[in-house]
PDB file of N, CA, C and O in Angstrom, chain B, residues numbered from 101:
ATOM      1  N   MET B 101     -10.082   7.276  -2.936  1.00  0.00           N
ATOM      2  CA  MET B 101     -11.104   6.320  -3.289  1.00  0.00           C
ATOM      3  C   MET B 101     -10.562   4.883  -3.201  1.00  0.00           C
ATOM      4  O   MET B 101     -11.272   3.972  -2.776  1.00  0.00           O
ATOM      5  N   ILE B 102      -9.313   4.695  -3.602  1.00  0.00           N
ATOM      6  CA  ILE B 102      -8.723   3.360  -3.528  1.00  0.00           C
ATOM      7  C   ILE B 102      -8.680   2.880  -2.090  1.00  0.00           C
ATOM      8  O   ILE B 102      -8.929   1.705  -1.820  1.00  0.00           O
ATOM      9  N   ARG B 103      -8.370   3.764  -1.176  1.00  0.00           N
ATOM     10  CA  ARG B 103      -8.288   3.391   0.244  1.00  0.00           C
ATOM     11  C   ARG B 103      -9.610   2.884   0.787  1.00  0.00           C
ATOM     12  O   ARG B 103      -9.621   2.033   1.677  1.00  0.00           O
ATOM     13  N   THR B 104     -10.718   3.384   0.277  1.00  0.00           N
ATOM     14  CA  THR B 104     -12.012   2.932   0.780  1.00  0.00           C
ATOM     15  C   THR B 104     -12.411   1.578   0.223  1.00  0.00           C
ATOM     16  O   THR B 104     -13.277   0.910   0.788  1.00  0.00           O
ATOM     17  N   ARG B 105     -11.793   1.163  -0.876  1.00  0.00           N
ATOM     18  CA  ARG B 105     -12.183  -0.100  -1.517  1.00  0.00           C
ATOM     19  C   ARG B 105     -11.191  -1.233  -1.336  1.00  0.00           C
ATOM     20  O   ARG B 105     -11.564  -2.404  -1.398  1.00  0.00           O
ATOM     21  N   PHE B 106      -9.938  -0.896  -1.114  1.00  0.00           N
ATOM     22  CA  PHE B 106      -8.889  -1.918  -1.068  1.00  0.00           C
ATOM     23  C   PHE B 106      -7.955  -1.669   0.099  1.00  0.00           C
ATOM     24  O   PHE B 106      -7.694  -0.528   0.477  1.00  0.00           O
ATOM     25  N   ASP B 107      -7.452  -2.773   0.668  1.00  0.00           N
ATOM     26  CA  ASP B 107      -6.341  -2.665   1.615  1.00  0.00           C
ATOM     27  C   ASP B 107      -5.101  -2.472   0.756  1.00  0.00           C
ATOM     28  O   ASP B 107      -4.888  -3.225  -0.194  1.00  0.00           O
ATOM     29  N   HIS B 108      -4.291  -1.489   1.071  1.00  0.00           N
ATOM     30  CA  HIS B 108      -3.145  -1.240   0.208  1.00  0.00           C
ATOM     31  C   HIS B 108      -1.998  -0.606   0.969  1.00  0.00           C
ATOM     32  O   HIS B 108      -2.152  -0.087   2.075  1.00  0.00           O
ATOM     33  N   VAL B 109      -0.854  -0.671   0.333  1.00  0.00           N
ATOM     34  CA  VAL B 109       0.318   0.052   0.794  1.00  0.00           C
ATOM     35  C   VAL B 109       0.847   0.779  -0.429  1.00  0.00           C
ATOM     36  O   VAL B 109       1.021   0.172  -1.486  1.00  0.00           O
ATOM     37  N   SER B 110       1.096   2.041  -0.299  1.00  0.00           N
ATOM     38  CA  SER B 110       1.574   2.829  -1.414  1.00  0.00           C
ATOM     39  C   SER B 110       2.936   3.392  -1.058  1.00  0.00           C
ATOM     40  O   SER B 110       3.079   4.083  -0.049  1.00  0.00           O
ATOM     41  N   THR B 111       3.939   3.103  -1.878  1.00  0.00           N
ATOM     42  CA  THR B 111       5.281   3.606  -1.621  1.00  0.00           C
ATOM     43  C   THR B 111       5.813   4.304  -2.864  1.00  0.00           C
ATOM     44  O   THR B 111       5.615   3.822  -3.979  1.00  0.00           O
ATOM     45  N   PRO B 112       6.485   5.432  -2.681  1.00  0.00           N
ATOM     46  CA  PRO B 112       7.030   6.133  -3.840  1.00  0.00           C
ATOM     47  C   PRO B 112       8.103   5.297  -4.516  1.00  0.00           C
ATOM     48  O   PRO B 112       8.928   4.667  -3.854  1.00  0.00           O
ATOM     49  N   GLY B 113       8.083   5.300  -5.820  1.00  0.00           N
ATOM     50  CA  GLY B 113       9.108   4.626  -6.604  1.00  0.00           C
ATOM     51  C   GLY B 113       9.887   5.659  -7.401  1.00  0.00           C
ATOM     52  O   GLY B 113       9.513   6.831  -7.437  1.00  0.00           O
ATOM     53  N   ALA B 114      10.940   5.239  -8.024  1.00  0.00           N
ATOM     54  CA  ALA B 114      11.782   6.158  -8.793  1.00  0.00           C
ATOM     55  C   ALA B 114      11.010   6.794  -9.953  1.00  0.00           C
ATOM     56  O   ALA B 114      11.204   7.970 -10.259  1.00  0.00           O
ATOM     57  N   ASP B 115      10.146   6.023 -10.588  1.00  0.00           N
ATOM     58  CA  ASP B 115       9.427   6.511 -11.768  1.00  0.00           C
ATOM     59  C   ASP B 115       7.931   6.686 -11.523  1.00  0.00           C
ATOM     60  O   ASP B 115       7.170   6.818 -12.482  1.00  0.00           O
ATOM     61  N   GLY B 116       7.499   6.690 -10.291  1.00  0.00           N
ATOM     62  CA  GLY B 116       6.073   6.809 -10.008  1.00  0.00           C
ATOM     63  C   GLY B 116       5.757   6.220  -8.656  1.00  0.00           C
ATOM     64  O   GLY B 116       6.546   6.341  -7.719  1.00  0.00           O
ATOM     65  N   THR B 117       4.617   5.589  -8.551  1.00  0.00           N
ATOM     66  CA  THR B 117       4.183   5.002  -7.298  1.00  0.00           C
ATOM     67  C   THR B 117       3.961   3.514  -7.474  1.00  0.00           C
ATOM     68  O   THR B 117       3.392   3.075  -8.474  1.00  0.00           O
ATOM     69  N   VAL B 118       4.404   2.754  -6.517  1.00  0.00           N
ATOM     70  CA  VAL B 118       4.177   1.319  -6.483  1.00  0.00           C
ATOM     71  C   VAL B 118       2.978   1.092  -5.579  1.00  0.00           C
ATOM     72  O   VAL B 118       2.982   1.507  -4.421  1.00  0.00           O
ATOM     73  N   LEU B 119       1.965   0.441  -6.098  1.00  0.00           N
ATOM     74  CA  LEU B 119       0.759   0.169  -5.329  1.00  0.00           C
ATOM     75  C   LEU B 119       0.698  -1.329  -5.080  1.00  0.00           C
ATOM     76  O   LEU B 119       0.647  -2.123  -6.019  1.00  0.00           O
ATOM     77  N   ILE B 120       0.705  -1.705  -3.822  1.00  0.00           N
ATOM     78  CA  ILE B 120       0.653  -3.119  -3.447  1.00  0.00           C
ATOM     79  C   ILE B 120      -0.714  -3.385  -2.845  1.00  0.00           C
ATOM     80  O   ILE B 120      -1.095  -2.769  -1.849  1.00  0.00           O
ATOM     81  N   VAL B 121      -1.444  -4.298  -3.447  1.00  0.00           N
ATOM     82  CA  VAL B 121      -2.795  -4.624  -2.992  1.00  0.00           C
ATOM     83  C   VAL B 121      -2.828  -6.116  -2.682  1.00  0.00           C
ATOM     84  O   VAL B 121      -2.438  -6.936  -3.515  1.00  0.00           O
ATOM     85  N   GLY B 122      -3.290  -6.467  -1.491  1.00  0.00           N
ATOM     86  CA  GLY B 122      -3.311  -7.858  -1.087  1.00  0.00           C
ATOM     87  C   GLY B 122      -4.694  -8.466  -1.110  1.00  0.00           C
ATOM     88  O   GLY B 122      -5.703  -7.777  -0.961  1.00  0.00           O
ATOM     89  N   ASN B 123      -4.718  -9.779  -1.301  1.00  0.00           N
ATOM     90  CA  ASN B 123      -5.941 -10.573  -1.225  1.00  0.00           C
ATOM     91  C   ASN B 123      -7.051 -10.078  -2.148  1.00  0.00           C
ATOM     92  O   ASN B 123      -8.147  -9.755  -1.691  1.00  0.00           O
ATOM     93  N   VAL B 124      -6.766 -10.019  -3.436  1.00  0.00           N
ATOM     94  CA  VAL B 124      -7.779  -9.602  -4.395  1.00  0.00           C
ATOM     95  C   VAL B 124      -8.005 -10.697  -5.433  1.00  0.00           C
ATOM     96  O   VAL B 124      -7.088 -11.437  -5.788  1.00  0.00           O
ATOM     97  N   ASP B 125      -9.227 -10.781  -5.904  1.00  0.00           N
ATOM     98  CA  ASP B 125      -9.548 -11.723  -6.966  1.00  0.00           C
ATOM     99  C   ASP B 125      -9.520 -10.980  -8.299  1.00  0.00           C
ATOM    100  O   ASP B 125      -9.245  -9.781  -8.333  1.00  0.00           O
ATOM    101  N   GLN B 126      -9.804 -11.687  -9.400  1.00  0.00           N
ATOM    102  CA  GLN B 126      -9.732 -11.077 -10.725  1.00  0.00           C
ATOM    103  C   GLN B 126     -10.710  -9.919 -10.888  1.00  0.00           C
ATOM    104  O   GLN B 126     -10.390  -8.932 -11.551  1.00  0.00           O
ATOM    105  N   THR B 127     -11.874 -10.021 -10.304  1.00  0.00           N
ATOM    106  CA  THR B 127     -12.855  -8.947 -10.391  1.00  0.00           C
ATOM    107  C   THR B 127     -12.329  -7.685  -9.710  1.00  0.00           C
ATOM    108  O   THR B 127     -12.505  -6.581 -10.223  1.00  0.00           O
ATOM    109  N   SER B 128     -11.690  -7.848  -8.564  1.00  0.00           N
ATOM    110  CA  SER B 128     -11.124  -6.705  -7.844  1.00  0.00           C
ATOM    111  C   SER B 128      -9.969  -6.082  -8.608  1.00  0.00           C
ATOM    112  O   SER B 128      -9.824  -4.860  -8.625  1.00  0.00           O
ATOM    113  N   VAL B 129      -9.144  -6.912  -9.242  1.00  0.00           N
ATOM    114  CA  VAL B 129      -8.033  -6.393 -10.043  1.00  0.00           C
ATOM    115  C   VAL B 129      -8.568  -5.545 -11.183  1.00  0.00           C
ATOM    116  O   VAL B 129      -8.064  -4.451 -11.438  1.00  0.00           O
ATOM    117  N   ARG B 130      -9.583  -6.044 -11.868  1.00  0.00           N
ATOM    118  CA  ARG B 130     -10.190  -5.289 -12.972  1.00  0.00           C
ATOM    119  C   ARG B 130     -10.766  -3.961 -12.477  1.00  0.00           C
ATOM    120  O   ARG B 130     -10.577  -2.926 -13.116  1.00  0.00           O
ATOM    121  N   ALA B 131     -11.459  -3.987 -11.353  1.00  0.00           N
ATOM    122  CA  ALA B 131     -12.031  -2.763 -10.789  1.00  0.00           C
ATOM    123  C   ALA B 131     -10.940  -1.762 -10.434  1.00  0.00           C
ATOM    124  O   ALA B 131     -11.098  -0.564 -10.668  1.00  0.00           O
ATOM    125  N   LEU B 132      -9.837  -2.241  -9.874  1.00  0.00           N
ATOM    126  CA  LEU B 132      -8.736  -1.363  -9.513  1.00  0.00           C
ATOM    127  C   LEU B 132      -8.107  -0.731 -10.753  1.00  0.00           C
ATOM    128  O   LEU B 132      -7.843   0.471 -10.773  1.00  0.00           O
ATOM    129  N   LEU B 133      -7.867  -1.537 -11.784  1.00  0.00           N
ATOM    130  CA  LEU B 133      -7.281  -1.001 -13.016  1.00  0.00           C
ATOM    131  C   LEU B 133      -8.198   0.033 -13.663  1.00  0.00           C
ATOM    132  O   LEU B 133      -7.732   1.080 -14.110  1.00  0.00           O
ATOM    133  N   ILE B 134      -9.476  -0.250 -13.715  1.00  0.00           N
ATOM    134  CA  ILE B 134     -10.435   0.707 -14.298  1.00  0.00           C
ATOM    135  C   ILE B 134     -10.458   1.993 -13.483  1.00  0.00           C
ATOM    136  O   ILE B 134     -10.500   3.085 -14.051  1.00  0.00           O
ATOM    137  N   LEU B 135     -10.431   1.876 -12.157  1.00  0.00           N
ATOM    138  CA  LEU B 135     -10.408   3.048 -11.295  1.00  0.00           C
ATOM    139  C   LEU B 135      -9.163   3.900 -11.572  1.00  0.00           C
ATOM    140  O   LEU B 135      -9.255   5.124 -11.662  1.00  0.00           O
ATOM    141  N   LEU B 136      -8.019   3.262 -11.704  1.00  0.00           N
ATOM    142  CA  LEU B 136      -6.784   3.995 -11.997  1.00  0.00           C
ATOM    143  C   LEU B 136      -6.860   4.679 -13.358  1.00  0.00           C
ATOM    144  O   LEU B 136      -6.510   5.852 -13.482  1.00  0.00           O
ATOM    145  N   TRP B 137      -7.316   3.952 -14.383  1.00  0.00           N
ATOM    146  CA  TRP B 137      -7.413   4.533 -15.729  1.00  0.00           C
ATOM    147  C   TRP B 137      -8.414   5.682 -15.764  1.00  0.00           C
ATOM    148  O   TRP B 137      -8.152   6.714 -16.381  1.00  0.00           O
ATOM    149  N   ASP B 138      -9.558   5.510 -15.106  1.00  0.00           N
ATOM    150  CA  ASP B 138     -10.599   6.536 -15.120  1.00  0.00           C
ATOM    151  C   ASP B 138     -10.164   7.823 -14.426  1.00  0.00           C
ATOM    152  O   ASP B 138     -10.693   8.897 -14.714  1.00  0.00           O
ATOM    153  N   THR B 139      -9.200   7.715 -13.515  1.00  0.00           N
ATOM    154  CA  THR B 139      -8.715   8.905 -12.816  1.00  0.00           C
ATOM    155  C   THR B 139      -7.427   9.447 -13.422  1.00  0.00           C
ATOM    156  O   THR B 139      -6.752  10.280 -12.817  1.00  0.00           O
ATOM    157  N   GLY B 140      -7.085   8.969 -14.627  1.00  0.00           N
ATOM    158  CA  GLY B 140      -5.975   9.539 -15.378  1.00  0.00           C
ATOM    159  C   GLY B 140      -4.600   8.972 -15.095  1.00  0.00           C
ATOM    160  O   GLY B 140      -3.597   9.575 -15.477  1.00  0.00           O
ATOM    161  N   HIS B 141      -4.529   7.834 -14.438  1.00  0.00           N
ATOM    162  CA  HIS B 141      -3.231   7.222 -14.155  1.00  0.00           C
ATOM    163  C   HIS B 141      -2.830   6.271 -15.281  1.00  0.00           C
ATOM    164  O   HIS B 141      -3.678   5.660 -15.930  1.00  0.00           O
ATOM    165  N   ASP B 142      -1.540   6.163 -15.493  1.00  0.00           N
ATOM    166  CA  ASP B 142      -1.000   5.176 -16.422  1.00  0.00           C
ATOM    167  C   ASP B 142      -0.508   3.990 -15.610  1.00  0.00           C
ATOM    168  O   ASP B 142       0.184   4.162 -14.607  1.00  0.00           O
ATOM    169  N   VAL B 143      -0.858   2.802 -16.037  1.00  0.00           N
ATOM    170  CA  VAL B 143      -0.360   1.583 -15.405  1.00  0.00           C
ATOM    171  C   VAL B 143       0.772   1.078 -16.280  1.00  0.00           C
ATOM    172  O   VAL B 143       0.545   0.644 -17.409  1.00  0.00           O
ATOM    173  N   LEU B 144       1.990   1.135 -15.759  1.00  0.00           N
ATOM    174  CA  LEU B 144       3.158   0.758 -16.538  1.00  0.00           C
ATOM    175  C   LEU B 144       3.487  -0.726 -16.416  1.00  0.00           C
ATOM    176  O   LEU B 144       3.916  -1.361 -17.379  1.00  0.00           O
ATOM    177  N   ILE B 145       3.282  -1.260 -15.235  1.00  0.00           N
ATOM    178  CA  ILE B 145       3.586  -2.673 -14.985  1.00  0.00           C
ATOM    179  C   ILE B 145       2.531  -3.228 -14.043  1.00  0.00           C
ATOM    180  O   ILE B 145       2.130  -2.574 -13.080  1.00  0.00           O
ATOM    181  N   PHE B 146       2.090  -4.438 -14.332  1.00  0.00           N
ATOM    182  CA  PHE B 146       1.189  -5.154 -13.436  1.00  0.00           C
ATOM    183  C   PHE B 146       1.836  -6.491 -13.140  1.00  0.00           C
ATOM    184  O   PHE B 146       2.223  -7.213 -14.060  1.00  0.00           O
ATOM    185  N   GLU B 147       1.956  -6.824 -11.881  1.00  0.00           N
ATOM    186  CA  GLU B 147       2.582  -8.084 -11.494  1.00  0.00           C
ATOM    187  C   GLU B 147       1.734  -8.767 -10.434  1.00  0.00           C
ATOM    188  O   GLU B 147       1.316  -8.145  -9.458  1.00  0.00           O
ATOM    189  N   GLU B 148       1.489 -10.045 -10.638  1.00  0.00           N
ATOM    190  CA  GLU B 148       0.755 -10.830  -9.653  1.00  0.00           C
ATOM    191  C   GLU B 148       1.721 -11.778  -8.970  1.00  0.00           C
ATOM    192  O   GLU B 148       2.519 -12.453  -9.620  1.00  0.00           O
ATOM    193  N   ARG B 149       1.637 -11.818  -7.666  1.00  0.00           N
ATOM    194  CA  ARG B 149       2.474 -12.735  -6.891  1.00  0.00           C
ATOM    195  C   ARG B 149       1.590 -13.575  -6.000  1.00  0.00           C
ATOM    196  O   ARG B 149       0.598 -13.092  -5.454  1.00  0.00           O
ATOM    197  N   GLN B 150       1.948 -14.809  -5.860  1.00  0.00           N
ATOM    198  CA  GLN B 150       1.264 -15.693  -4.939  1.00  0.00           C
ATOM    199  C   GLN B 150       1.787 -15.422  -3.534  1.00  0.00           C
ATOM    200  O   GLN B 150       2.976 -15.159  -3.355  1.00  0.00           O
ATOM    201  N   PRO B 151       0.909 -15.485  -2.539  1.00  0.00           N
ATOM    202  CA  PRO B 151       1.379 -15.268  -1.164  1.00  0.00           C
ATOM    203  C   PRO B 151       2.395 -16.332  -0.770  1.00  0.00           C
ATOM    204  O   PRO B 151       2.288 -17.493  -1.166  1.00  0.00           O
ATOM    205  N   GLU B 152       3.377 -15.916   0.013  1.00  0.00           N
ATOM    206  CA  GLU B 152       4.371 -16.857   0.478  1.00  0.00           C
ATOM    207  C   GLU B 152       3.741 -17.807   1.476  1.00  0.00           C
ATOM    208  O   GLU B 152       3.003 -17.395   2.371  1.00  0.00           O
ATOM    209  N   GLN B 153       4.045 -19.090   1.309  1.00  0.00           N
ATOM    210  CA  GLN B 153       3.512 -20.077   2.238  1.00  0.00           C
ATOM    211  C   GLN B 153       4.520 -20.298   3.354  1.00  0.00           C
ATOM    212  O   GLN B 153       5.725 -20.388   3.120  1.00  0.00           O
ATOM    213  N   ARG B 154       4.005 -20.382   4.553  1.00  0.00           N
ATOM    214  CA  ARG B 154       4.865 -20.591   5.703  1.00  0.00           C
ATOM    215  C   ARG B 154       5.090 -22.091   5.897  1.00  0.00           C
ATOM    216  O   ARG B 154       4.165 -22.894   5.777  1.00  0.00           O
ATOM    217  N   MET B 155       6.291 -22.433   6.188  1.00  0.00           N
ATOM    218  CA  MET B 155       6.634 -23.828   6.457  1.00  0.00           C
ATOM    219  C   MET B 155       6.366 -24.104   7.927  1.00  0.00           C
ATOM    220  O   MET B 155       6.595 -23.241   8.775  1.00  0.00           O
ATOM    221  N   GLY B 156       5.891 -25.282   8.228  1.00  0.00           N
ATOM    222  CA  GLY B 156       5.768 -25.537   9.636  1.00  0.00           C
ATOM    223  C   GLY B 156       4.641 -26.367   9.951  1.00  0.00           C
ATOM    224  O   GLY B 156       4.406 -26.671  11.121  1.00  0.00           O
TER     225      GLY B 156
END
Protein backbone atom coordinates (compact mmCIF):
# COMPACT_ATOMS: atom_id res chain seq x y z
CA MET A 1 0.00 0.00 0.00
CA ILE A 2 2.87 2.38 0.76
CA ARG A 3 4.27 1.83 -2.72
CA THR A 4 1.04 3.02 -4.32
CA ARG A 5 1.00 6.26 -2.32
CA PHE A 6 4.63 7.26 -1.90
CA ASP A 7 7.90 7.13 -3.78
CA HIS A 8 10.17 5.21 -1.45
CA VAL A 9 13.25 3.14 -0.97
CA SER A 10 13.17 0.43 1.64
CA THR A 11 16.40 -1.10 2.93
CA PRO A 12 16.84 -3.67 5.68
CA GLY A 13 18.40 -2.35 8.84
CA ALA A 14 19.96 -4.16 11.77
CA ASP A 15 16.88 -3.66 13.97
CA GLY A 16 14.14 -3.42 11.34
CA THR A 17 13.53 -1.57 8.12
CA VAL A 18 14.62 1.91 7.16
CA LEU A 19 12.01 3.63 5.03
CA ILE A 20 13.20 6.63 3.03
CA VAL A 21 10.46 8.78 1.54
CA GLY A 22 11.26 11.81 -0.59
CA ASN A 23 9.41 15.03 -1.34
CA VAL A 24 6.62 14.85 1.23
CA ASP A 25 4.80 17.58 3.08
CA GLN A 26 3.47 17.42 6.66
CA THR A 27 0.13 15.99 5.55
CA SER A 28 1.89 13.15 3.72
CA VAL A 29 4.12 12.43 6.72
CA ARG A 30 1.06 12.16 8.96
CA ALA A 31 -0.68 9.86 6.47
CA LEU A 32 2.40 7.65 6.26
CA LEU A 33 2.74 7.38 10.04
CA ILE A 34 -0.95 6.55 10.46
CA LEU A 35 -0.69 3.93 7.70
CA LEU A 36 2.28 2.31 9.45
CA TRP A 37 0.58 2.35 12.87
CA ASP A 38 -2.72 1.03 11.48
CA THR A 39 -0.91 -1.94 9.93
CA GLY A 40 0.81 -2.85 13.19
CA HIS A 41 4.26 -1.34 12.69
CA ASP A 42 6.23 0.42 15.39
CA VAL A 43 7.96 3.65 14.42
CA LEU A 44 11.14 3.82 16.47
CA ILE A 45 12.77 6.88 14.94
CA PHE A 46 11.54 9.62 12.65
CA GLU A 47 14.05 11.94 11.04
CA GLU A 48 13.49 14.79 8.63
CA ARG A 49 16.29 15.95 6.38
CA GLN A 50 16.38 18.86 4.02
CA PRO A 51 17.39 17.99 0.46
CA GLU A 52 21.00 18.70 -0.34
CA GLN A 53 21.43 21.81 -2.43
CA ARG A 54 23.74 21.62 -5.39
CA MET A 55 26.37 24.29 -5.76
CA GLY A 56 26.81 25.77 -9.14
